[in-house]
C-alpha positions in Angstrom: -78.3 89.2 -10.9 -81.0 91.6 -10.5 -84.3 90.8 -8.8 -87.2 93.2 -8.3 -90.4 91.8 -6.9 -93.5 93.7 -6.1 -96.5 91.7 -4.9 -100.0 93.1 -4.6 -102.7 90.9 -3.1 -106.1 91.5 -4.6 -108.5 89.9 -2.2 -111.6 89.5 -4.3 -113.6 87.5 -1.8 -117.3 87.5 -2.7 -118.6 87.9 0.8 -116.4 90.9 1.6 -117.3 92.7 -1.7 -121.0 92.2 -1.2 -120.7 94.3 1.9 -118.7 97.0 0.1 -120.8 97.3 -3.1 -124.5 97.8 -3.6 -124.3 97.0 -7.3 -123.8 93.4 -8.6 -122.7 94.9 -11.9 -119.8 96.7 -10.1 -119.0 93.4 -8.4 -118.8 91.5 -11.6 -116.6 94.1 -13.2 -114.2 93.9 -10.3 -114.0 90.2 -9.7 -114.7 88.6 -13.1 -112.6 90.9 -15.4 -108.8 90.8 -14.8 -106.1 92.1 -17.1 -102.5 91.0 -17.0 -100.1 93.3 -18.9 -96.6 92.7 -20.1 -93.9 94.9 -18.5 -93.8 97.2 -21.5 -97.7 97.2 -21.6 -97.7 96.2 -25.2 -99.4 92.8 -24.5 -102.7 92.5 -22.6 -104.3 89.3 -21.4 -107.9 89.7 -20.3 -109.3 86.9 -18.0 -113.0 86.8 -17.3 -116.0 84.6 -16.4 -118.7 84.4 -19.0 -121.8 82.2 -19.5 -121.9 80.1 -22.6 -125.0 79.6 -24.8 -126.3 77.0 -22.3 -125.9 79.5 -19.4 -122.9 77.7 -17.9 -120.3 79.9 -16.3 -116.9 79.3 -17.8 -113.4 80.9 -17.7 -112.3 82.7 -20.8 -109.3 84.8 -21.8 -108.3 87.0 -24.8 -105.0 88.5 -25.9 -104.2 91.8 -27.6 -100.8 92.9 -28.8 -100.3 96.7 -29.3 -104.1 97.0 -29.7 -104.3 94.2 -32.2 -106.5 91.3 -31.3 -104.3 88.1 -31.4 -106.5 85.6 -29.6 -110.2 86.1 -29.4 -112.2 85.1 -26.3 -111.2 81.4 -25.7 -112.1 78.8 -23.1 -109.9 77.6 -20.3 -110.1 74.6 -18.1 -108.6 71.2 -17.2 -110.3 68.0 -16.4 -113.7 68.5 -14.8 -112.8 72.2 -14.1 -114.3 73.7 -17.2 -117.8 74.9 -16.0 -119.6 76.4 -13.1 -116.5 78.3 -12.1 -116.2 81.4 -9.9 -113.1 83.6 -9.3 -112.3 83.6 -5.6 -109.1 85.7 -5.6 -106.2 87.0 -7.6 -102.5 87.5 -6.5 -100.4 89.7 -8.8 -96.6 90.2 -8.8 -93.8 91.6 -11.0 -90.5 89.8 -11.5 -87.4 91.1 -13.2 -84.4 88.8 -13.2 -81.3 88.3 -15.3 -79.7 84.9 -15.2 -76.6 83.3 -16.7 -77.1 79.8 -18.2 -74.5 77.1 -18.2 -74.7 77.2 -21.9 -77.3 78.5 -24.4 -77.8 80.7 -27.5 -76.8 83.8 -25.5 -74.8 84.2 -22.3 -77.4 86.3 -20.4 -81.1 85.7 -20.3 -83.6 88.3 -19.1 -86.7 87.0 -17.3 -89.2 89.8 -16.7 -92.9 89.3 -16.4 -96.1 90.3 -14.7 -97.9 87.4 -13.1 -101.4 86.9 -11.8 -102.5 83.7 -9.9 -106.2 83.3 -10.1 -107.9 81.0 -7.6 -111.2 79.4 -8.7 -114.0 77.7 -7.0 -116.3 75.2 -8.6 -119.9 74.9 -7.6 -120.4 71.9 -5.3 -116.7 71.2 -4.8 -114.6 72.3 -1.8 -111.2 72.2 -3.6 -109.7 75.0 -5.6 -108.0 75.4 -8.9 -105.4 78.0 -9.6 -104.7 79.3 -13.1 -101.3 81.1 -13.3 -100.8 83.7 -16.0 -97.5 85.3 -17.0 -97.3 88.2 -19.4 -93.9 88.9 -21.0 -92.8 91.4 -23.6 -92.3 88.4 -25.9 -95.6 86.6 -25.3 -97.5 85.0 -22.4 -98.0 81.7 -20.7 -100.5 79.9 -18.4 -100.6 76.8 -16.4 -103.1 75.0 -14.1 -102.4 74.1 -10.5 -104.4 72.2 -7.9 -102.6 73.4 -4.7 -104.2 70.7 -2.6 -106.5 67.9 -3.6 -108.9 66.6 -0.8 -110.6 63.9 -2.7 -108.4 62.7 -5.6 -111.0 60.4 -7.0 -112.9 63.5 -8.2 -110.0 64.5 -10.5 -108.1 61.4 -11.6 -107.6 60.3 -14.2 -107.3 63.8 -15.8 -108.1 63.1 -19.4 -108.6 66.5 -21.0 -107.0 69.9 -21.3 -109.7 72.4 -22.3 -107.3 75.3 -23.2 -108.4 76.8 -26.5 -106.9 79.3 -28.9 -109.3 81.2 -31.1 -107.6 83.3 -33.8 -109.0 86.0 -36.1 -110.2 84.8 -39.5 -107.4 84.2 -42.1 -104.7 82.6 -39.9 -102.6 79.8 -41.3 -100.5 77.2 -39.4 -97.5 75.0 -40.2 -99.2 71.7 -39.5 -96.9 68.7 -38.6 -98.7 65.3 -38.4 -95.8 63.6 -36.7 -92.5 64.5 -35.1 -90.4 63.5 -38.2 -93.0 64.3 -40.9 -92.9 67.1 -43.5 -94.8 70.3 -42.6 -97.9 71.6 -44.4 -99.1 75.2 -44.3 -102.9 75.0 -43.7 -105.8 77.3 -42.7 -107.4 76.6 -39.4 -110.0 74.2 -40.7 -110.1 70.7 -42.1 -106.9 69.5 -40.6 -106.0 65.8 -41.4 -105.6 64.9 -37.7 -103.6 66.4 -34.9 -100.4 68.5 -35.1 -97.2 68.3 -33.1 -95.9 71.4 -31.4 -94.5 73.9 -31.3 -97.2 75.1 -33.7 -96.3 78.3 -35.6 -99.0 80.5 -37.2 -99.1 83.5 -39.4 -102.1 85.8 -38.8 -103.8 87.7 -41.5 -102.2 90.8 -40.1 -98.4 91.0 -39.9 -98.1 89.0 -36.7 -96.6 85.6 -36.2 -97.5 83.3 -33.2 -96.0 80.1 -31.8 -97.9 77.8 -29.4 -95.9 75.3 -27.3 -95.3 73.7 -23.9 -92.7 74.5 -21.3 -91.8 72.6 -18.1 -93.5 69.5 -19.6 -92.1 67.1 -17.1 -94.6 64.7 -15.4 -97.5 65.2 -17.7 -98.5 63.9 -21.1 -97.8 66.1 -24.1 -100.5 67.8 -26.0 -101.1 67.9 -29.8 -103.2 70.5 -31.5 -106.4 70.1 -33.5 -109.2 72.0 -35.1 -112.9 70.9 -35.3 -115.2 71.2 -38.3 -117.8 73.0 -36.1 -115.2 75.4 -34.7 -113.0 76.8 -37.5 -110.2 79.2 -36.3 -110.1 77.6 -32.9 -107.2 75.4 -31.9 -107.8 72.7 -29.3 -105.3 70.9 -27.0 -105.4 67.1 -26.9 -103.6 65.2 -24.1 -101.8 62.1 -25.5 -102.7 60.1 -22.4 -104.4 60.5 -19.0 -102.7 61.8 -15.9 -103.4 58.7 -13.7 -103.0 60.1 -10.2 -101.3 62.5 -7.9 -98.3 61.4 -5.9 -98.3 64.2 -3.4 -101.9 65.5 -3.2 -101.4 68.3 -5.7 -101.2 68.7 -9.5 -99.5 71.2 -11.8 -99.6 71.2 -15.6 -97.0 72.3 -18.0 -97.0 75.9 -19.2 -99.0 76.6 -22.3 -97.0 79.4 -23.9 -97.7 81.8 -26.8 -94.9 83.7 -28.5 -95.9 86.7 -30.5 -93.7 88.6 -32.9 -93.9 91.0 -35.9 -91.2 89.0 -37.8 -90.9 85.2 -37.9 -87.2 85.4 -36.9 -88.1 87.0 -33.6 -90.0 83.8 -32.6 -86.6 82.0 -32.7 -84.7 84.8 -31.0 -87.2 85.0 -28.2 -87.3 81.2 -27.5 -85.5 81.9 -24.3 -89.0 82.3 -22.9 -89.2 78.5 -22.8 -86.2 78.2 -20.5 -87.5 81.1 -18.3 -90.6 78.9 -17.7 -88.5 76.1 -16.2 -86.8 75.8 -12.8 -83.1 76.7 -12.3 -80.5 74.0 -12.4 -80.7 71.3 -9.8 -77.1 70.2 -10.4 -74.7 71.9 -8.1 -71.4 70.9 -9.6 -71.7 71.3 -13.4 -68.0 71.2 -14.3 -68.3 67.9 -16.0 -71.1 69.0 -18.3 -69.3 70.1 -21.5 -71.0 70.8 -24.8 -69.2 69.9 -28.0 -69.2 68.3 -31.4 -69.5 64.5 -32.0 -69.0 62.0 -34.8 -70.3 58.4 -34.7 -68.2 55.4 -35.4 -70.1 53.3 -37.9 -67.7 50.3 -38.3 -67.8 49.5 -34.5 -64.3 48.0 -35.0 -61.2 48.6 -32.8 -59.2 50.1 -35.7 -62.2 52.2 -36.8 -62.6 53.7 -33.4 -58.9 54.6 -33.1 -58.9 56.2 -36.6 -62.0 58.3 -35.6 -60.4 59.3 -32.3 -57.4 60.6 -34.3 -59.6 62.4 -36.7 -61.6 64.0 -33.9 -58.4 65.1 -32.2 -57.0 66.7 -35.4 -60.3 68.5 -36.3 -61.3 69.8 -32.9 -64.2 67.4 -32.4 -64.8 66.7 -28.7 -66.6 63.3 -28.8 -67.1 60.1 -30.7 -70.3 58.0 -30.5 -70.3 54.2 -30.5 -73.7 53.6 -32.1 -76.1 50.7 -32.1 -74.5 47.3 -32.0 -71.5 47.9 -29.7 -73.1 45.6 -27.1 -75.1 43.4 -29.6 -78.4 43.6 -31.4 -80.2 46.6 -29.9 -83.8 45.2 -29.9 -82.9 41.8 -28.4 -83.5 41.0 -24.7 -81.0 41.3 -22.0 -80.2 37.6 -22.3 -79.2 38.1 -25.9 -77.9 41.7 -25.8 -76.5 43.0 -22.6 -75.6 46.8 -22.4 -73.1 46.0 -19.6 -71.0 43.7 -21.9 -69.3 45.3 -25.0 -68.4 43.1 -27.9 -65.0 41.5 -27.0 -63.5 42.4 -30.4 -64.2 46.1 -29.8 -61.8 46.2 -26.8 -63.7 49.0 -25.3 -61.4 49.5 -22.3 -58.5 50.2 -24.6 -60.6 52.5 -26.8 -61.6 54.5 -23.7 -58.0 54.7 -22.5 -56.8 55.9 -26.0 -59.6 58.4 -26.2 -58.7 59.8 -22.8 -55.1 60.3 -23.9 -56.4 62.4 -26.8 -58.8 64.3 -24.6 -61.8 62.9 -26.6 -64.9 61.8 -24.8 -66.8 58.6 -25.6 -70.6 58.4 -25.8 -72.5 55.1 -25.9 -75.8 54.5 -27.6 -78.3 52.4 -25.6 -81.6 51.3 -27.0 -84.9 51.6 -25.1 -85.0 47.8 -24.5 -81.8 47.9 -22.5 -82.7 51.2 -20.8 -85.9 49.7 -19.5 -84.2 46.6 -18.2 -80.8 47.8 -17.2 -80.8 51.6 -16.4 -79.9 51.3 -12.8 -77.1 48.8 -13.6 -75.5 50.6 -16.5 -75.3 54.1 -15.0 -72.8 53.4 -12.2 -70.9 51.1 -14.6 -70.5 53.7 -17.3 -69.5 56.3 -14.8 -66.8 53.9 -13.6 -65.7 53.3 -17.2 -65.3 57.0 -17.8 -68.0 57.4 -20.4 -69.0 61.0 -21.2 -72.7 60.4 -22.0 -75.5 58.2 -23.2 -77.6 58.5 -26.3 -81.0 57.1 -25.6 -82.4 55.3 -28.6 -86.0 54.7 -29.8 -87.5 56.2 -26.7 -91.2 56.4 -26.1 -92.5 59.9 -25.8 -95.9 61.5 -25.4 -97.7 59.7 -22.6 -97.6 60.5 -18.9 -95.6 57.3 -18.2 -93.1 57.8 -21.0 -92.4 61.5 -20.2 -92.1 60.8 -16.5 -89.7 57.9 -17.1 -87.5 60.0 -19.4 -87.1 62.9 -17.0 -86.4 60.5 -14.1 -83.7 58.8 -16.3 -82.1 62.2 -17.0 -81.9 62.9 -13.3 -80.4 59.5 -12.6 -77.8 60.1 -15.3 -76.9 63.4 -13.6 -76.3 61.6 -10.4 -73.6 59.5 -12.2 -72.1 62.4 -14.2 -73.4 61.3 -17.5 -74.6 63.7 -20.2 -77.7 62.7 -22.3 -78.8 62.9 -26.0 -82.4 61.7 -26.4 -83.5 60.1 -29.7 -86.0 59.7 -31.4 -89.5 61.4 -31.0 -88.9 63.3 -27.8 -89.1 67.2 -28.0 -87.7 69.6 -25.4 -89.7 71.9 -23.2 -86.8 73.7 -21.4 -85.9 70.9 -19.0 -82.3 71.5 -20.1 -82.2 74.5 -17.7 -83.1 72.3 -14.7 -80.9 69.4 -15.7 -78.3 70.7 -18.1 -76.7 67.3 -18.5 -79.6 66.8 -21.1 -77.5 68.4 -23.8 -79.8 67.8 -26.8 -82.4 65.5 -28.4 -83.7 64.6 -31.8 -87.4 65.1 -32.4 -86.7 66.5 -35.8 -86.9 65.6 -39.5 -83.2 65.6 -39.9 -80.6 64.0 -42.2 -81.7 60.5 -41.2 -84.7 61.2 -43.5 -82.6 63.2 -46.0 -85.2 66.1 -46.3 -85.1 68.8 -48.9 -84.2 72.5 -48.4 -87.9 73.4 -48.0 -87.9 71.4 -44.8 -84.7 72.9 -43.6 -86.0 76.5 -44.0 -89.1 75.7 -42.0 -87.4 74.1 -39.0 -85.8 77.3 -37.5 -89.3 78.9 -37.2 -91.0 75.8 -35.8 -89.2 72.9 -34.2 -86.2 74.9 -33.0 -88.5 77.3 -31.0 -88.8 74.4 -28.5 -85.0 74.1 -28.1 -82.0 72.2 -29.4 -82.3 69.5 -32.0 -79.7 66.8 -33.0 -80.2 67.1 -36.8 -77.3 64.7 -37.5 -75.5 66.7 -40.1 -74.0 65.0 -43.2 -71.6 66.2 -45.8 -70.4 63.6 -48.2 -73.4 61.3 -48.5 -74.8 61.2 -52.0 -78.4 61.1 -50.8 -78.3 64.7 -49.5 -80.8 66.8 -51.3 -79.1 70.1 -50.7 -75.7 71.7 -51.6 -72.6 71.1 -49.5 -72.5 74.8 -48.7 -76.1 74.4 -47.3 -74.9 71.5 -45.1 -72.0 73.6 -43.8 -74.3 76.5 -43.0 -76.7 74.2 -41.0 -74.2 74.1 -38.2 -74.6 77.8 -37.6 -78.4 78.0 -38.3 -79.3 75.0 -36.1 -78.6 75.1 -32.4 -77.5 72.0 -30.6 -75.0 72.0 -27.6 -74.1 68.5 -28.8 -73.8 68.8 -32.6 -73.4 65.6 -34.5 -71.4 65.9 -37.7 -70.7 63.5 -40.6 -73.7 61.3 -39.6 -73.5 58.9 -42.6 -69.9 59.7 -43.5 -66.5 58.3 -42.8 -64.5 61.5 -42.8 -61.1 59.9 -42.2 -61.5 58.0 -45.5 -62.1 61.1 -47.7 -59.7 63.9 -48.3 -61.1 66.9 -46.6 -61.5 70.2 -48.4 -60.5 73.5 -47.1 -64.1 74.4 -46.4 -64.4 71.9 -43.6 -62.4 74.2 -41.4 -65.8 75.9 -40.8 -67.0 72.7 -39.0 -63.5 72.4 -37.3 -63.8 75.8 -35.8 -67.5 76.3 -35.1 -68.5 76.1 -31.4 -71.8 74.6 -30.3 -72.9 77.1 -27.7 -73.1 80.9 -28.0 -72.7 84.3 -26.3 -75.2 86.0 -28.7 -77.6 85.1 -31.5 -79.3 87.2 -34.2 -81.8 86.0 -36.8 -80.6 88.5 -39.5 -83.4 87.7 -42.0 -85.8 85.0 -42.9 -89.2 83.9 -44.1 -90.7 80.6 -43.1 -90.0 77.9 -45.7 -88.1 80.3 -47.9 -84.8 81.4 -46.5 -83.0 82.3 -43.3 -79.7 83.9 -42.1 -78.6 83.4 -38.5 -75.5 85.0 -37.0 -74.0 83.6 -33.7 -71.2 85.0 -31.6 -68.7 83.1 -29.5 -66.2 85.4 -27.9 -65.0 87.8 -30.6 -65.8 85.4 -33.5 -69.1 85.3 -35.5 -70.4 82.2 -37.3 -73.1 82.9 -39.9 -75.3 80.5 -41.9 -77.6 81.3 -44.8 -80.1 78.8 -46.3 -82.5 79.0 -49.2 -85.3 76.5 -50.0 -85.7 74.7 -53.2 -85.7 78.0 -55.1 -82.5 79.8 -56.2 -82.3 83.4 -54.8 -80.1 86.3 -54.1 -79.6 87.2 -50.5 -77.7 90.0 -48.8 -77.2 91.3 -45.3 -75.3 94.1 -43.5 -72.8 93.3 -40.8 -74.2 95.8 -38.4 -73.9 93.4 -35.5 -70.1 93.8 -35.6 -68.4 96.3 -33.4 -68.1 99.7 -35.1 -64.7 101.0 -36.1 -63.0 97.6 -36.0 -61.7 95.5 -38.9 -62.5 91.8 -39.2 -61.6 88.9 -41.6 -64.6 87.3 -43.1 -64.0 83.8 -44.5 -66.9 83.0 -46.9 -67.8 79.4 -47.8 -70.0 79.6 -50.9 -71.1 77.6 -53.9 -68.6 77.5 -56.6 -70.4 78.7 -59.7 -67.5 77.7 -61.9 -67.6 74.1 -61.0 -69.2 71.5 -63.1 -70.9 69.8 -60.2 -72.1 72.8 -58.2 -73.7 70.9 -55.4 -70.4 69.2 -54.6 -68.2 72.3 -54.8 -67.5 75.0 -52.2 -65.2 77.9 -52.7 -63.4 79.7 -49.9 -62.7 83.5 -50.0 -61.3 85.8 -47.4 -61.9 89.6 -47.2 -61.5 92.4 -44.7 -64.9 93.6 -43.5 -66.3 96.1 -41.0 -69.7 96.8 -39.5 -70.5 98.8 -42.7 -69.8 95.9 -45.0 -72.6 94.0 -46.9 -72.4 90.2 -47.6 -74.0 89.3 -51.0 -74.6 85.9 -52.3 -76.3 84.0 -55.2 -77.7 80.8 -53.9 -78.6 77.8 -56.1 -81.8 75.9 -55.4 -81.2 74.1 -52.1 -78.1 76.1 -51.6 -76.5 77.9 -48.7 -73.5 80.0 -47.6 -71.4 79.9 -44.4 -69.4 82.8 -43.1 -66.8 82.9 -40.3 -65.8 86.4 -39.0 -62.8 86.9 -36.7 -61.0 90.1 -35.6 -58.2 91.2 -38.0 -54.7 92.1 -36.8 -51.4 92.9 -38.5 -50.4 89.3 -38.7 -53.6 87.5 -40.0 -54.7 90.2 -42.4 -51.6 90.4 -44.6 -52.5 90.1 -48.3 -56.3 90.1 -47.7 -58.2 92.7 -49.6 -61.4 94.6 -48.6 -64.7 93.0 -49.4 -65.9 94.5 -52.8 
């Protein structure tokens, strides 16, 4: 690990500077105009005090990327701290770290930024507000901090976040009215309500931008809106108040802005979200093991044993006992007790059988039982040898809901239990701090059976925030995409706990050869590349685990031809590419996948003809004299 820190204290104290300068104009230029640059100096964030039309002093910022204006002068502030502000001081520093995550989309993450902490005074108030700015090569972030609050009644409840984002004319955004709703591409005016985040935008120029939250732990989430009187300006809307301060201070989540010339770079650079979170607080992490999971839908003793056998044979690490294993999930404790499995399930025997096969068991627990029984079930499940808990129908958005969820994740860690959070919760990088939180839903996935347009938007929007449990399907007749498309989703979508065959009973259907792709694919990665893509049209993602690459390509509801070079392979070496594509000779194309194997190198080009809603999956492994016999070169 490398660490390079250079701190420079800029003491911009008004009384001192008055003695040093005879010109108030010089004083204003020095104190009230601060620039934070990215390490490569391609990004510049200007922070300054300016009077509005009513003559009120407010804090503003603007952002330029390579001399192109990305965010025009926009207001900052939180709660009552949005007017009559003065800059007291600024503390600047440079940080350059590289850290190794327990698991992620890459095995090393660079964390380099320039930071400036600006301390503000407000006329008539003795307390101070700090606004912390970080400029990265990939974007920037800011957060608010009250280091010490003398009179809390002045501040609480905090009901507003006054952070604004004013974009140049002509920007469009992928508006999402609810967590599991379809997206709409809209200009920055006349929105039908508030949008979920992350919020991805395309500027009139060639730039793409994503707005989101990081380290959103004990704070209500924000949603984004525009106002009729302020077109092109995006406002932040807290989903509840912050009621009080437990320790006499207050710190907000980070408001981050990713900036990229290509939409795929937004996804590649989403490690910024993890960088804005604290390192792991779990000392011993050996028990935290990502993997694949299938749910048991019959909730019967024989069904569980069959699924455990299937999981063992197909390299799936976990099975999930879903809603109903302890009774009706929305009933009270008296009628549905999460400490008492249904007797006919014979859960102790199932747990013992799974342990023999090295398969872990996850248990679904509804919010009703979580609220009433969390402190009872955690030590009990740890004693049983349960691998993890899937939280069901959680509340998300308010201060109380978010605080409860993150406290629950911490408690699960104390009892060596991993966590998968459903339904509307979205990540903000907390996985770095508590990596037992493997994944979460918060996505329009296969529970809604979306079309391919939805699936080609998600990588550039929802997945910027972090992993999503999309609940992949394969056999279900309601799927609106090809089977090759579903196969490829496992490579395109990142989830350390990847749920497969959501509405399927795979042990009842004869598996085709193509399902070896799901058998072999890992869920965490050493490297990730977005090879190509346009939002809502198509995408190709290549991910590496060890010496093997897994690649997924998707198209939207339009048929198209795609191709890409294998330049990410090591030059001079031969590989075997197994290609899982749509069988154009079959009578039912959406239900047919053909499997071809070829010798490839870094100079090879993969070409494919995708049907509407189609896809293609590719697995690439090193070739040797044994596994390459009889395999021809890729044409």
